[in-house]
N, C-alpha and C positions, 0 to 999 in steps of 0.2 A: 176447454181444457183438453178434451178428448182429440179435437183436431190438432192442437199444438203437438200433442204427444206422437201422433201419427206422422206428423211432418218432421219431428226430430228424429224418430225411427227411420223415415226414409232418407233423411240427411245422412244419418250414420251409415245406412246400407250403401247409399250413393258413393259415400267417402271409401268404404270398403271395397266396392266394385271398381272404383277409379284406381285405387292403391294396387288391387290384384291385377287389373289390365296392365297397369304400369309395370308391375313386376315382371308380368308375362312378356311385354313387348321388350323390356330391357333384357331379361334372361335370354330370349330367343335372339336379339340382337348381339348380345355379348357371346353367346356360344357359337353363333355363326362366325363371328370375326375370330374367335380363337381356333376354329376349324381352318378357316382360310390362312390365318397368320401361321398357324402351326405347320400347314403344308409349305408354305412359303419358306419358313425358317429350315425346314427340312431340306428343301431343294437348294437353298442358298448354301447349306452346309456341305451337301454332296457336290454342288458345283464349285464351291471353293476347294474342296479335297481333289476334284479332277484338275482344277488349273494349277494346283500345286505340284500333282504328279507330272503334268506336262513340262512345267519349269524343271522339275527335279530330272526328268528324262533328258532334256535339253543339256543340262549342266554335266550330266554323268557322260552323254555321248560326246560333248565337246573335249572332255579330259581325255576320253578313250581314244578318239581319232587323232589327237594332237600327239600323242605318244607314238601312234604308227607314223604320222606324217614327218616326225622328226627323228625317227629311228636310223641311226647310222646304217644299218644294214640294208634298208630300203633305198637310202640316198646313195649308197656304194652300188647297189643294183642299177640305178638309172643312169649312173655315171658309166659303170663298166659293162653291164649287159653280159656277164660270164656265168658259166654254170654254176660255179661256186657260191656266188652272189644270189643267184636266182634260188638255190637250195635253202640258203639262210632265210631268205623273204618267205619262202614256202613253210618253213618250220616254224616262223614266228605267226603267220596267218593261220595255220592249222592249230597252234596253241591256243590262239585267241578264239577261234570258232568253237573249240572244244569247251572253252571256259564259259561261253556266252551263247546260249541257245537261240537268242533272239536274232543272231546274225544269219542271213540267208545267203549272202553272196560279199566277197571281199575281192576288190579289183584294184589293179593300178593301170591307169590310162596315160598315154603319152600326151603331149600337148595338142597333137592334130586329131585326138579323139579316138585311136585305135587302142584296144585292150592289149595289155602286155602281159599281165597274169590274171587269172580268173579262177577262184575257188567257188565251188556251189556246194550248200549243205542241202542234200536231199534225203529227207526222213531220216536224219541224224547220221546220214553217211556223207564225210566231205570228200568231194570230188575235184580234182584239178581239170579244168576245161582244156581240151586238146588245142594246139596251136592253130591247126586249121578251122576250128570252130569259134575262135575269138572274133569279134564284132567290132564294126566300125561305129562309134556312138558320136561322131562329130555333128551329125544332124538333129541330135536329141536336145530339146529345150533345156533339160536339166544339165548338160554338158556346157551349153553355152554360158548358163548362169554361172557354172561353177568356175569357168574360165577366167572370169573378172575377179575372182578372190585374191585379196592379199595375204602374204605370210601369216599363219596362224589364225587366220579367219575362217570360220567354218560355214559350210553352206547347206541348206537342208532343202530338198525338193518337196514339191507337193505331195500329200498322201494320195497314193493311187494303186492300182493293180500292178502286178508285175508282168512285164511284156518282154517275150522272147521271139527275135526274129519276126518282130511285126505283129504277134498274136498275143492275145491275154492268156496268160497260164490257166487251164482248168484242171482241177478247182482253184476258185478265187485265192489269190495270195495278196493281200494288203502288202503294200511296200512303202518304206520311207527310205530315201536316199541321202546320205549324210557324207559330205564331202570336204577334204582339206587339201590345198596346194602342197606340193613337196617343193622344197628350196634347198639348192646347194649354195651356201651362202646367201647373196642376194638374187640369185638367178632361178627362176621357176623352171623346173625340169620335169614335172609330172603331177598326176593328181591321183590320190587314195579315195576310193568310194566304198562305202559300207551299205549295203541293201538289209535293211531290218525287216524282219518278218512281224507285221504288226497285228495278225489276227487275234493271237492270244492277248496281246496289249489292250486292244479295242474291247474284247470280250471281258477283260478282268475290270477297266476303268470305265467304259461307257455302259453304266448300269445303275439300278437303284433297287433297294430292298421293299420299296413299298409304291413303285411307279413303274410305268412302262417307259422306257427311255428309246428315243429315236435320234439318229444323226443324220443330219441332212447337209448336202453340199449347196454352194451358193446358186445352183441352176435349179434347186428343188428336187434333186434326185437323192434316193436314200442309200446312205452309207451303212448304217445300222438300223434295222427294222425289227419289230416285234416277231415278225414271221421270217425265220432266215432265209426262205426262198425268195424274198424281196431285197436282200443285203444286196449292195451294189447295183441297184435297179438300173442304172445308166448303160450297163454292159449286158444286160439280159434282153431276150428278144422281146418279151412283153415289159416295155418300159414301164415304171411307176413312179409317180411322183406325189408330193404332198397335196396336189389338187385332187388325185384319186382318193386319198385317204382321209384328210382333214377338210376338203372343199375349200381351201384357200390358196391363192398364187403365192410365189415367192415374194412378189411385191408388197402383199398384204401381210405377209408373215412379221416384218418389222413392228407392226402396230401392236402385237401380241407379246412382245419382250418384256419380262417383268409383270405382266398382267395376270392376276390371280382371280379375276372376277369375270371373265369372258364367257359367253355362254357355251362355247365349244368344250368347255371342260379340260382345257390343257394350257400348259404354261411353256413359254418359248424364252430361250437365252441364246445370245449370239456367243460365239467361241472361235477365238484365233487359234488355229493349230499351226503346224510348222509352215515355214515360207510365208507367214502373214495371211494364210489362206482363211476366208471366212466361211465359217459353218454355223449351223444352227442345232442346238438341242432342244428336243420337244419333249416335255414331261407329261404323260397322259395317265388318268387315273385307271387302275387296274379294276376289273368289274366286281372281284371281291371285297376290294378295299372300298369301293363306291357304296356298296351295300352296308358293310360295317360303319362307314361313315353316316350314311342316312339313319341307320338303326340308331347309332350314338346320339345323332342330334334330335332323332324322334323322342329318345328316351329322356334327353336334357328338358325337350319342350313339355313332356308329359308331368315331369317332376316338378317343373316351374309351375304348370296350372294346379297340381296338387297342393304345392306349397301355397300358392294364392287363394285357394279356396279355405286351406286351413287357418288363414289370417282372421277370416270371418268367425270361427269358432274357438280357436286356440292361438291367440295372438303371440303368446310366448313359447310355443312348443318348437317353432323353428330356431329361434336363438337357443334354447335348451339343447336340440339336436346337433347344431352346429358346434357348439360348444363340446359336447361329449365327443364329436367326430374328431375335432381338433386335437383333443387329449389323446385319443386312441391313434390318430395319425403321427403325433408327435413321439409317442411310445414306440410306434412302428419302426419311424425314421431312426430313432436312437439305436434301436435293436438291429436294424439293417447296417447301421455304419458299425456297430460293434463287432457283430459277426463278420464283416468282411475286412476288418482290420488284420493286417499281417502280425501284428504285436498281441500278446495275450493280455486281456483287461480283465482285472479281478476288483470287484467292490466290496469293501468290509466295512462293519460299523465300529463303534469304539471298543468294543469288546473283541475284536479281531474275528467276528463272526461272518463268514462269505455270505453276500446278498445276491450278487449277479456274477456271472462269468460269461464270456463270449466262445464261440465256437474254436477259436484259435487255441484258448486254454485247454479246452477237453483234448484237442489233438496233440498238444505239446506234451501234457502230464498224463495222457492215458485214461482219465475217468469219464464216467457219465455225469451229466449234469446233476442229477439226482444224489450222486456220491458227494458232491463237493457244496451244494447249497446248503447252509445251515452248520457245516462244519467250520473249526478253527483254521484259519488261514495257515497256521504252523504246519499244517498236513502237507504243504508244498515247500517246507523249508528244513533243510538237513542241520544237524547238529554243528557247531554249537548254538547257532541262532534259533533253533527250534523251541528250546527250552525258555530261552531269555525274550521271545518275541512280544507276550503279553505284556511284560514289564516294559518293553521299549514304548509302547502304545500308551501305556498309564503314565509314564513320565514326560511324556510329549506336551508342550505348551498349550494349554486348553484355550487361552485367549485369542489364538491365531484362527482367523477366518478361512483364507485360501492361501496356501503357501507350499511350494516344492520342498519335501522333507528331505530327499536325498536327490542330488544330481545324478544323472545315469552313470551307475557304476556296475562293474562285472564282479558277479559271485557266482553261486551254484545253487539251483532248485533240485528237488527230488520227485521223480514220478512215480505212478502207482506201483511199479515194480521196484521201487526203492533205488533206481538207478539215478545218479547224479547228472544234472544237465548244467552245462555252460549258459548262463543268461546275463542279459542286461538290464537292470531293474531301475525305475524312476517311480517315486510315490508322491502323490498329491492330497493335500488335505482339504475338503470342501464342506461347506454347511448347506444342508437341505431341509428346508421346513423347521428350523431350530435344531435339527439334528446333525451331528458330525459323522462323516464317513471319510474312509480314506480309498483313494482310487490308485492302485497299482499297475504300471505298463510294463510288461515283461517281452524281452526278445530272446529267441533262441539263437546264440551266436556260434553253436558248434560248426555250421558250414564255414561262418566268416573266419573262425580259426583256421579251419582246414585251408580254406583259400589263401589266406595270409601266410601261414606255414610253407604252402606250396610255391607261392611266389618268391618269397626270402630264400628258398632252397634253389630256385632256378637262377634268382638274381645273384646269390652270394657264391654259388658254385660254379659260375661261368668261368672258363678258362681264359677270357679276355676282360680287360677292366671296363666296367660300366658305370657312368656317373649320370645323375640327373641334374641339369644345371639351370637356374633360373634365369629370367630375361636379361637380369642386370649382371649377369656373369658369376654369379656366387654360386658354390656347389650346394646343392639340396640333399642329395642321397649318393652315397659311392658304396660299391661293393669292396669285399675285401681284397681283390686282385688289384683294384685301381689304387686303393690306400696303399699297398705293398709296393707299387711301382713309383709313387711320388714320394713314399717315405712318411707321410703324416697320418695320424690317426684320424678316425671318421670325426671324432669331436673337433680336432684342430682343423680339418679340410672344410667344415661347413662355416668357418669364419673367414674363408679365403675365396677369392674369385679366380677364375682360369687365367686371368691377366697377371695375377700374382706370380704364378709358377711359369708363365711362358717365357722363353728366352727373347730377349728384347729384338732380335733380328728376324724373327718369326711372327710377332705379334701383329704387324700391320696387315701381313697377308691373312691371318687368322680372323682379325676382324673384319676385313673386307668381305670375306666369305659368310661370317656370321650376319653382316648387313644384307647380303643377297638372299640368306634365308628369311630374314625378316620381311624382306620385299617380296618374296616369293619369285626373285628371279630364278633360284634354284631350289630344290626340295631336299638336297643332301649334297655333302661333299666329304672328299677325304684328302689328306695331305700328310707328309712327313714333317715332323717338327721336332722341337726340342723344349722339354720340360727342366725346371731346375729342381732337382731333389732337395729335401729338407736338409741334407749335409752339405749341400752347395754342388753336388756332382750334376754334370750335364747328362740328361736321359733324351735318347733318341726314340721316338715313338711313330707308329702308324696311327693316324686319327682319323675316325669315321664320325660325322656329325649328322643329325637330322633334327626336325623340330616337331613339335606337337602344339597344334594351334586350339585355343579354347573356343575360338569363333573363326569368322572368316577374316578377321584382321589382327586378333590378339594374341601373341604367342604364351602358351603357359609355361613351356619348358623345353629345353634342348635335351637330346640324348648323345653323350659323348661315348664312344667306343674306342678304347685304345690297346695297343699291342706294343710291347716293350721291344724294339729292335736294335737298342744301344749294342748289344754284342755283334750283329751283323754290321753295323756301321763301323764299329772299330776294326773289325776285319777287313772291310772295304778300304778303309782310310790308310791302315798301316800295310795293306797288301800282305799280311802275314797269314800262315796257315790256311792257304787257298784250299787245300783238301778238305779241311773242317768246315769251311765256307760252303763248298759244294754240298757236303752231306747236310749242313743245315738247310740249305736251300731245298733239297729233296724232301727232308722232313716237313718244311713248310708246306710244299705242294702238296704232300700226302694230306697234311692237316687240313688245308683248304678244300682237298678232295672230300674230306670227311664232313666239313663244314657244308659243303654244298649237299653232300647225302643227307645231313640232318634238315637242311633245309627243305629237301625233297619229302622227307619223312614228316616234317612238320606241316608241309603244305595242306595234307588233307584233313589232319585235326583242327587247324586254324580255318580251313573253310567251314568244317562242322560247326565250329563254335561260332563263327559269323553267321551262318544259316540259322542256327538256334536263336541267337539274339535277334536277327531279323524276324523270325518266326514269334518272338515273344512281342515284339512291337506290333507285327500284325494281329496277333491274337488279341492284345490289349485294345486296338482299334475296334476289333470286332466284338468285344466283350466276352470273349472264349476263356479268359484266364480264371483258373481255380486252383485248389491247392495241388489237386494231383498233377495239373499240368505244369506248375512251378517245379514240383519234385522231380518230375520226369525231365524237365529241361535243366534243372541243376545237375541231376546226375549224369546227363549226357555230357555238360561242359566239363564237370569234375573228373570224368574217365578220359576226356581227350587231354586235359591238362595234366593229369598223373602219367598218361603215356608220354607226353612232351617232358616231363621230368624225368622218366625213366631214362630216355634217349639221351638227355644231357649227362646222367651219371655214368651211362655206359661210354660215352664220348670222353669223358673226364679219365676213365680208367683204360681207355684204348691203347694210349701210348706209354710205355713205361720208359725209364731212362735209357737212352739209347746205347750207352756205354756199359749197361749191366748185363752180364751173362746169366740167364735164368734157365730153369728147365721147364718145358712146356711140351704140350700136345699139338704136333704139326696140323692135325686134322681139325681140332678145336680152333687154332688160330686161322686157318682158310675159312671156316665157318663164320668167324667173328668179322673178318673182312667182308665177306659177301653180305653178311647182315646189314652192315653199314652202307654197302654200295647198292643195294637192291632196288631202292627206289629209282635211282638214275637208269639203271638198266631197264626197269619195267617201263619207264616212261619212253625208252626207245625201243620197246618190244624186243629186248634182247633176253634170253634165258642163260643160264650158268649152272653147270653140274660138276660135282667133285666124283672122280672115279678112282677106284684103287685095285691092284691085282691080287687076287686071292684063290690059291692052288691053280695058278696059270689061266685063271679067267678073270676077264675085266668086269666090275660091279659098280653100279652107281650107288654111292653110300646111301642115298635115300631109300634104297631097296635092302638095306642091311640095318634094319632099326636096332637089333639086339647084339651087332658085331661089337667085339671088344677091340678098341683102337689103342690100346696100351702099348703095343709094340711101334707105334708112331712117336714115341716120346724121343726128345732131344735136347740138348743144352746149347744155346746160341743167344745172340742178342735179337730176341723176338721183335722189338720195335722196328729196326731196320728191316728185318725180314718182310714184316708187314707193308713197310714204305715201298720195297721193290716188287711185292705182289700187286699192290694198288697202282703202281706205275704201268705194270705188265697189262692189267685189267684196264686201266684208262686208255692206254693206247690201241687195244683191240676194240673197245667201244667208240673211239674216234674214227677208227677205219670202218668199222660197220655202219656208223651214221652218214659216212660219206657216199655210201653205196647208193646208186639212183634207184635200181630195181633189186629187189631182194626176196627171199623166201624165208621159210622157217630154219634152213640150214645155214643160211648165210648169216642170220641174227642169233647164233649161239656161240657160247665160248665154252669150252672144255677144259677143267683143270684136272690131270692125271698124277698121282702121286706114286712113284716106284721106289719100293724099299729095297736096295740093292745088296746090303749088308748091314751089320750092327752099325748103329748111329750114322749111316750115310744113306741120303735121299736124293731122288730127282723129283722137282716139281715141274710138270710140262703144261704151259698155259698156250693154249691153241683156239686159232678163230679161223673162219673161213671166208675172209674177205677179200681174197684176191692175192694176199702175198705181197713181198717187196721185189721190186725188179731185179734182176739178176746183176746188172751193171752197178747198183749201188749197195748191194748184200754186205759187201766186205767192209763197207764204211760207216755202218749204222751205229757202231760203238764209239766213233772218233767224235772228239769234243766239237761242238759247233756246226754239226752236220745234222740236217733235218730233211725229212720228206714231206713234212706237213706245210701248209701255206703259211700258217702262223705258228712258231715253235723257235725256241730257244737253242736247240740242238744238243743240250745238256742232260736230258733225261736218261738216255740209255749209257751215256758215257759216265754220269754219277753212279748209275746202277751197276755197272761193271766194276767201277772203283771200290764201292761199297762192298760188292761181293767178294771182290779178290782180298781187300785189305782187312775190313771189319768182320765179315762172315767166314773168311777163310775157305771161301768156295768159288765158285764162276758161274757165269751166265752165257748162255751160247744161243744162237738162232738156226732154225732150221725150217725148210719149207715143209708145209703140210698139205695133206690131200686126203678127200673123202668122196667115196663112191655112193651115190644113193639114186636108186630108180633109173639107171643108165645115164645119170648126170654126175658130172665129175666137178668137184668143188675143190678150189685151191685157196691156201691161206697160209698164216704164219704160226710158228711154234716158239716160244722162249723158254728154254731148258735152264732151270736153276739147280745147280748141283750143291748139296749142303752136307755139313756132317756136324757132329757135336764138336764143340771147343772144349778143350781141357782147361 
């Protein structure tokens, strides 16, 4: 019997040992596979992110260069080759290089490979390469490749270093050349080429947070290496290849692609960069990460051995331990989810006592956790619901298991300081372990209300009619101006299609343009057309339409912007009241100048909003978003939107009724004009100042902050005066922009106000841009006479007419001259003589 007992014990021990060894082997194998698969998964994610960035880069560059290749100014330059066309091209190129720092060079080449225009970005400074320094690129491989491109086809060179005059630039500048041919109709007339500086792009994208990353070309040379001194090793004196670093040849490298088990402890992936060139990315483990990996693996093995031994003495302890850990893990995960929710979450029992709150609740209502747990939830509810809340819970149907009590609705909460907070609330009833609880989900909608109100103000107060139109042509939303033009209320209009109110003779052309928008042949269009007013009248409008796409193919809605030009059309058709027509034309020109000014003022806040949005996406990808980050981003965006709203309000009040005589301050009117025009002047590096004479001395009003300008009051038609001043400043700006060489004196405009006697003033608007030729000075106020390349010849004629007949004054021209540091500057002065109208 004793021998049998011993045998049974040995059998039991043997079974336990085998079980322990099995657990050990399984755990070791499982942990090793997890580590390998985890590394492979991380690499796959980073690799996919890189390929998506490459594809995104391609798409953005194609759209960008297509705009340049099809730009009418660039096509005109290649056809005419005159100075004016060249200046327009240079302005376009400089604007684009200022907007996109990646651009290193912008060039136009002739079909025989000679550089016609070349701009260089050297350390942030844009330089026009002199004519005698332009090069012949006909023997370059990339030029030969680009020459065979068809219309709207983009060519991309190999990723390489920048070469000038046969030598590689030092320090190394990674370069990618992107080109597109320029066509005049069906004839190829040149090529536009953009050299992109790729150092920063490579640094940003060829990287990993947990591995070393190397980029190798098809010959085995390093483009990117952990040691920066080995970057672009093909061009260094001490050439360095993958054979030197990893002891493998380029032929052997293919066998390592997607292999996570090779003994060399690195992973290889192939990568097609631009121009279908083959590269290799080599991921190798950092020393610190390798050590941590080994320690973690050893820890898993050690724990496995301990668990295996415990099986011999405590077979159920492991199960108990794992069960407890699962409970803790579940609780931790739930708390983590709740605390990272953007909504406030409150859990209460049937009596309304708070059981749990997340961190968003504490931030929203200003309490500490200890101040809320155990309190009745009505502490967060203002009257009249505060007193009735317990009765709401008591009267609720107790037979329900899980049900949404209230769909999301808007009401008010109250914070610790008794301040009302607009919130959106939804409540859910749940049963946990036979006990009933209520979960309240609360969202602070203060910012949403402000954003909505701001948008509505901008939308409804626009001086132009704006409508959002669905793909089937029905009106979705209209602002007040649009409704007033067509005569329908908003409620009536949303039951109509734009086809219902379009004149039958204009419908075919309108629908043709809409189809081109849908097929992306065009991205916007404008036309004059007729609407049928609700009362049956025909309304002439200027229509501007663009589309908003939900994805690459599906249109979400169209944006219609209209301007009522019925009155102008009637004047044109009947040929009556020509003087009033010209005055209306002048006002429209001035208004468009103001619209352009607003566009310039809106450009910076729109860029800031775009950057803030992109930064949010980048921060989300890198896990950097927290409450403080979101609040800062929201405040920045709201600040820019409020500035844009203020600009619209000021624009709306800028023009009063043109035929109304009002009392106004002349200095304030001049300041208001300049405040709207400053963005366009700043863009062209033009300064403008207002001067007055006081006690026979000339002063810049900026240096008279406390001066009383009450003596500059007069009664006249202020709107028409502003139009004249805008016209004069615009003429001066155009003259300055045409200058090929200029300095600070050339690029300034002076406005001098002279008070001659009571209620009589002279406003002198002076520039130093060369003046007007003597032989044409006497004709500048004649109709249809112009000194500009593109002009109607009506601007100064209308100004003279308005000044004489409406403002009871006069406008004269005089040469100007300014002596500074032994240099003489010549220019033009327009003198507006005006007095009060009784």
